[in-house]
C-alpha positions as CSV (number, residue, x, y, z in Angstrom):
1,L,1.4,-5.1,10.2
2,D,1.6,-7.2,6.7
3,V,0.4,-4.3,4.8
4,Q,2.5,-1.7,6.9
5,A,5.5,-3.6,6.4
6,R,5.0,-4.0,2.3
7,F,3.9,0.3,2.6
8,D,6.2,1.5,5.4
9,L,6.0,5.2,3.7
10,Y,1.5,4.9,4.6
11,S,0.6,6.0,7.6
12,V,-0.8,3.9,10.1
13,S,-4.8,5.2,9.1
14,N,-3.8,4.4,5.1
15,A,-2.4,0.9,6.1
16,I,-5.9,0.1,8.1
17,L,-7.5,1.5,5.0
18,I,-5.8,-1.1,2.7
19,A,-6.3,-3.9,4.5
20,A,-9.6,-3.4,5.2
21,Q,-10.0,-3.1,1.0
22,C,-7.9,-4.9,-0.5
23,P,-5.1,-6.9,2.2
24,E,-3.2,-8.8,-0.4
25,A,-2.3,-5.0,-2.0
26,T,1.3,-5.0,-3.0
27,K,1.9,-2.0,-5.5
28,L,-0.3,1.0,-5.5
29,A,-1.2,3.9,-7.9
30,D,-4.2,6.1,-9.0
31,F,-5.8,5.4,-12.8
32,D,-3.8,8.2,-14.3
33,S,-0.4,6.9,-13.0
34,W,-1.0,3.5,-14.3
35,K,-2.0,4.9,-17.5
36,A,1.3,6.8,-17.7
37,S,3.3,3.9,-16.8
38,G,1.5,1.7,-19.9
39,V,-0.7,-0.4,-17.9
40,Y,-4.3,0.3,-17.0
41,V,-6.5,-1.0,-14.5
42,R,-9.1,-3.8,-15.5
43,H,-12.9,-3.1,-16.1
44,G,-14.6,-2.6,-13.2
45,A,-12.1,-2.8,-10.4
46,D,-13.2,-1.2,-7.5
47,A,-10.9,1.5,-6.2
48,I,-9.1,1.3,-3.1
49,T,-9.7,4.4,-1.0
50,I,-6.8,6.8,1.2
51,L,-6.5,9.8,2.7
52,E,-4.1,12.7,1.8
53,P,-3.5,15.5,3.7
54,G,-4.8,18.9,2.4
55,K,-4.7,22.1,4.0
56,E,-4.4,23.7,7.5
57,Y,-7.6,25.0,8.7
58,Q,-8.9,26.8,11.6
59,R,-10.9,25.4,13.9
60,D,-13.7,27.5,16.3
61,D,-11.4,27.1,19.4
62,G,-8.5,28.7,17.5
63,S,-6.7,25.2,17.0
64,V,-5.0,24.4,13.7
65,G,-6.7,21.2,12.1
66,V,-5.6,19.4,8.4
67,S,-8.1,18.5,5.7
68,Y,-7.9,15.5,3.8
69,N,-8.6,14.6,0.7
70,V,-9.9,11.3,-0.4
71,R,-7.2,9.3,-3.2
72,K,-8.6,6.5,-5.5
73,V,-5.8,4.1,-6.2
74,F,-5.5,0.7,-7.4
75,D,-3.6,-2.5,-6.7
76,I,-1.2,-3.8,-9.4
77,S,-3.5,-7.5,-9.1
78,Q,-6.5,-5.1,-10.7
79,T,-4.6,-4.0,-14.0
80,T,-3.4,-5.5,-16.8
81,A,0.5,-5.7,-15.5
82,R,-1.2,-8.7,-13.1
83,D,-0.3,-11.0,-15.5
84,E,3.2,-10.3,-16.0
85,A,6.1,-12.0,-13.8
86,Q,7.1,-9.5,-11.2
87,P,10.4,-9.6,-10.2
88,Q,11.0,-11.5,-6.8
89,V,13.4,-9.5,-4.6
90,S,15.9,-11.1,-2.5
91,Y,18.8,-10.3,-0.1
92,D,21.8,-11.6,1.1
93,D,22.1,-12.1,4.5
94,R,25.2,-10.7,5.6
95,L,23.5,-7.4,3.9
96,L,20.7,-7.6,5.8
97,L,22.6,-8.3,9.1
98,K,25.0,-5.3,8.0
99,A,22.0,-2.6,7.5
100,L,20.4,-3.9,10.4
101,I,23.1,-2.8,13.1
102,S,24.1,0.4,10.7
103,N,24.0,3.0,12.7
104,S,22.5,1.8,15.5
105,P,21.4,3.6,18.9
106,V,23.2,1.2,20.9
107,P,26.7,-1.0,20.5
108,I,26.1,-4.3,19.6
109,R,28.6,-7.1,20.8
110,A,29.1,-10.4,20.5
111,V,29.1,-13.0,23.4
112,E,29.8,-16.4,24.2
113,E,26.7,-17.0,26.4
114,L,23.6,-14.9,27.6
115,P,21.4,-15.5,31.1
116,G,17.9,-17.1,30.1
117,Q,17.6,-20.0,28.4
118,G,16.7,-19.5,24.4
119,R,17.7,-15.7,24.6
120,G,19.7,-14.9,21.3
121,A,20.1,-11.3,22.3
122,M,19.3,-9.0,24.9
123,F,19.6,-5.2,25.9
124,D,21.7,-4.7,28.6
125,P,20.8,-1.0,30.1
126,E,24.1,-1.3,32.5
127,Q,26.0,-1.8,29.2
128,N,23.8,0.0,27.5
129,A,24.4,-2.5,24.6
130,I,22.6,-5.3,23.0
131,L,24.6,-8.8,23.5
132,V,24.1,-11.3,20.8
133,K,25.1,-14.9,21.4
134,K,27.4,-16.4,19.2
135,G,27.0,-19.5,16.3
136,M,23.5,-18.5,15.6
137,D,22.2,-18.4,12.0
138,A,21.7,-15.2,10.0
139,P,17.7,-15.8,9.9
140,D,18.1,-16.0,13.8
141,I,20.2,-13.1,14.0
142,F,18.2,-11.3,12.4
143,R,15.0,-11.9,14.3
144,C,16.5,-11.4,17.9
145,V,18.3,-8.1,17.1
146,S,15.5,-6.6,15.5
147,L,13.4,-7.2,18.4
148,E,16.3,-5.7,20.6
149,L,17.1,-2.7,18.6
150,A,13.2,-2.1,18.6
151,N,13.1,-1.7,22.1
152,A,16.1,0.3,22.2
153,Q,14.6,2.4,20.0
154,L,11.4,2.5,22.1
155,A,13.0,3.8,24.6
156,R,15.1,6.3,22.8
157,S,12.0,7.9,21.4
158,N,10.0,7.6,24.9
159,A,11.5,7.8,28.3
160,E,8.6,5.9,30.2
161,Y,8.9,3.2,27.7
162,S,8.2,0.2,29.7
163,R,9.2,-2.9,27.9
164,E,7.0,-5.2,31.0
165,T,4.0,-3.3,29.3
166,E,5.2,-2.3,25.7
167,G,7.4,-4.9,24.9
168,Y,4.3,-5.7,22.0
169,K,5.2,-3.2,20.2
170,A,8.7,-4.1,19.7
171,Y,7.4,-7.9,18.9
172,A,5.3,-6.4,16.4
173,V,8.3,-4.2,14.7
174,S,10.6,-7.0,14.7
175,Y,8.0,-9.1,12.8
176,M,7.2,-6.4,10.1
177,L,10.5,-6.1,9.4
178,C,11.2,-10.3,8.9
179,Q,8.2,-9.4,6.4
180,R,9.9,-6.6,4.8
181,Y,13.2,-8.3,3.9
182,G,11.8,-11.8,3.7
183,V,12.8,-13.1,7.0
184,E,11.1,-16.8,7.9
185,A,8.6,-15.2,10.5
186,G,6.7,-18.3,11.2
187,G,7.7,-18.7,14.4
188,Y,6.1,-15.2,15.4
189,N,2.7,-15.5,17.4
190,I,0.8,-12.2,16.4
191,S,-2.7,-13.3,17.6
192,R,-1.1,-12.4,21.0
193,L,-1.7,-8.7,20.5
194,D,-5.1,-9.3,20.1
195,G,-5.2,-9.8,23.7
196,V,-2.8,-7.3,24.2
197,L,-5.0,-4.5,22.9
198,Q,-8.1,-5.8,23.8
199,G,-10.2,-3.2,26.1
200,Q,-7.6,-0.1,25.0
201,D,-9.5,2.8,23.9
202,P,-9.9,2.2,20.3
203,K,-10.3,6.3,19.3
204,E,-6.9,7.1,21.6
205,E,-4.9,4.4,22.7
206,I,-4.9,1.4,19.9
207,P,-3.9,4.4,17.0
208,A,-1.2,5.3,19.1
209,A,0.1,1.9,19.8
210,L,0.2,1.6,16.4
211,T,2.0,4.6,15.0
212,D,4.7,3.6,17.7
213,M,4.9,0.7,15.8
214,R,4.7,2.2,13.2
215,D,7.4,5.2,13.5
216,T,9.9,2.5,15.1
217,F,9.5,0.2,11.9
218,K,10.3,3.4,9.8
219,E,13.0,4.7,11.7
220,I,15.2,0.9,11.8
221,N,14.0,0.4,7.9
222,G,14.8,3.8,7.2
223,R,18.5,3.3,8.4
224,M,18.4,-0.2,6.5
225,A,17.7,1.4,3.2
226,R,20.0,4.0,3.2
227,A,22.5,1.4,4.1
228,M,21.8,-0.6,1.3
229,G,22.0,2.2,-0.9
230,L,17.7,2.4,-1.2
231,T,16.6,5.7,-1.6
232,R,13.5,7.0,-0.9
233,A,12.4,7.8,-4.3
234,S,13.1,4.2,-5.5
235,R,11.1,2.9,-2.8
236,Q,8.2,5.1,-3.1
237,K,8.4,3.9,-6.6
238,E,8.5,0.1,-5.8
239,Q,5.1,0.9,-4.0
240,E,3.2,2.9,-6.5
241,R,4.8,1.7,-10.0
């Protein structure tokens, strides 16, 4: 999840590959791209293998498949740029909250109180709106509203979505959004996902769950990026320069 939060444009498969080979990676590029920017890969550095989709082909049963090409990349920590001071990106609280609710799939309304102890926000199906308790500070608002937005987005994408059984996906999305934008995420207990995923099919069910998380994160993050004037090109450059 941490890797996917940093590399939002990468597929689940590539996020897993990066996590297995270089979990602290922050910026990736191939040898020639680093060289073209005046940065050199350090001698002896082990390349990180990721996959890129290639050409389509027809299988023996008539179905269409996609071939994959291996791409070797290096993290900035493996280059001569690692010793250079890297700028730390920080975001204004108001800008973050404004971006988070930008083009929300459901209205967001402030209320004095919410049912249920300790709840800061909740999606109300009857009102088809996310209700947010007044008086919270910005980080708390971001955490609880991102959770409800993720639930609303997952339900919108899948008519059979069940918060009771699949709410862990929204929890993971909220965590990734906090990690992406520097919102304190120490209160998240991500280890709880281990128990949820245990026993699921590692070839189909787990990849499908991770893809739901990634797609939902990408959708909300994309809206936020557009609201803050961050283009796809600038995000790609930030990840691969």
